[in-house]
N, C-alpha and C positions, 0 to 999 in steps of 0.2 A: 504494500500500500504506500502511496506517495505521502511523504511528510513534508510539510512546509517549514520554512525557517521559523515562523511563528510558533508552530508545534514544538520545535526543538528548544526555542528560547523559553517557552512556557514550562516545559519539563525541567529545564535548568533552574528556573526561578523556584519551582516547587522543591527542588533539591537543596537550594540555598538555605543555610541557617546563618544568621549574622554571627560574626566572630565573638561579639560581646554586646552588652547593653551600653550604648554610647550616651554620654551626658553632655560633653562639650561639642557644640555644632553637630548635634545628632543627625539632622537630615543629611548633611553633606557626608558624614561618616558612613551612614547606612547606604547612601547612594554609591559612594566609592567602593565600599565593601561588595555590594551587589555587582557593580560594573566589573571589578577585577574577577569575580567568580564567573560571570557570564563570559568574559573574554577567555579565561583559561579553559572553561568547559567547551566553548566553541572550537578552540584550537585543538583540544584533546580529541574532540569528535572528528576532526578532519584528518587525524593521524591514521584512522582505520579505513580510509577510502582505498579500495582496491583498483578501481578503474576511474580514469579521468584525473583532472587536476584539482587539488584541494582548493576550496574557495576561501578567500580572505574576506573578513567582514570589517566594516568600518563601525566602530563603537565609540561614541563620544557622549560627553555629559552636556547638560543644558548650556546653551550659549546665549540665552535671553529668554524673555517671557513667552516667546512664540513657540518654543520647543519643549518637549517632554524632558524629564530629568535625565533619562538615558535614551539615546537614539541608536538604532542599529540599521545600517544600510539605507537610511532615509525612508524605510518602510515600516519599521516597528518603533513605536514610542512607548516607553515605560515611565509611568507616573507613580512616584513613590509618595505616599502620604503617611506621616508620622503623627500618632496620637490624634487621629481624626475624630472630631466630635462636634456636635451642634449643627443645626440646620443651615446656618450661613456657610460653614466650611464644606458641607456636603453639596450645597448649591454651587459653591465656587468650583468644586471638583467637577461637577457635571458640566459647568460652563467651560472648563478647560477641555474636557473630553469633546464637547461640541466643536470647539475650535480645532482640536487635533484631528477630527474626522476628515478634514480637508488635507491634512499633512501625511497621515499614516494609513496603511492598509490593516495594521494590527495595533491595537492599543491595549496595554496590560497595566492595570492598576494594582499596585502592591501596597497593602495596608500593613504598617509596622507599628510597634510600640503598644500603647494601651488603646484598644478599640473595643467598644462594647458590642455585644451581639446585636443590639438594636441598630447601631450604626452600620454594621456589616449588612444586615437585612435591608436597610433603607438604601444603601448604595446599590446592592444587587437588584432591588426592585426598580430603582430609577434606570439602571442600565438595561434591564430586561424590558421595561416599558418603552424605552427609546430605541433600542437596537434589536429587540426581539429575543434576546438571550443574555444570560449572565453566566458565563463559564462554558458555553458550548459553541461559540463563534456564530457566524451567520452567513447568509447567502449574499445576494448582489445588492441589497439596499443600503449598504454602508460598510464601514470597517468592522473587522472582528474585534470585539471588546471583551476582555476577560478580567476577572477580579481574583486576586490571589491574597490569601490571608497569611501574613507573617507576624501577626500581633502576638503579644506575650502568651495569651491563652492558647492559641493554636500551636505555638512552638512547644509549650509545655505538654500538650496532648501528644504531639509528635514524638517528643522525647520518651514518653511513656509507651509509645508504639500503638497509639489509638488513632493516629491520623496519617494518611498518605496523600499523594497528589490529588486524589478525588475527595478527600475529606474523611474517608473511612478506610480501615485496613481491609485487605482482601478476606481475611479470616472472618471478620464481622459480617461482611456482605454475604459470604457463603452461608453462614449460620442463619442470617435473616431470610435468605432466599430458599434454603433447603431444610431449615429447621434443625 
């Protein structure tokens, strides 16, 4: 099956665990931590190519308000939100995503720090309402928009083995499906 660069980057972000809880200039530190991880994983993935030439990717951090926090090949925009809370901040995020839809084919929102379950649900609801999906991409009416939780609660669940890239571990899903 054909995998897009967006699929690969999304998988890489699901694997990423911040090196530590940053306190000084936390947004920049989380962004740089994630950017280094994406760059190294994309390079590592290119080492296993048997046929053809490995593709080099252009990964850069925000260069102004018009661009996402991390940009890959001018096609993927990654917007990192730290400690997102409150209706005005959520509205600001959805406004940014509206602007990015003209710039990117794939937009990934990464929620870090302290984020309440209600905030996550609200962001996912707004994305689903606008783009038709939150977490599953979409067809031709706009860019693919994904939401990835890297907040403290989801990282703690992952450390305990209760969360994977889809939100549940495979063992839990099998038990739910087959009893």
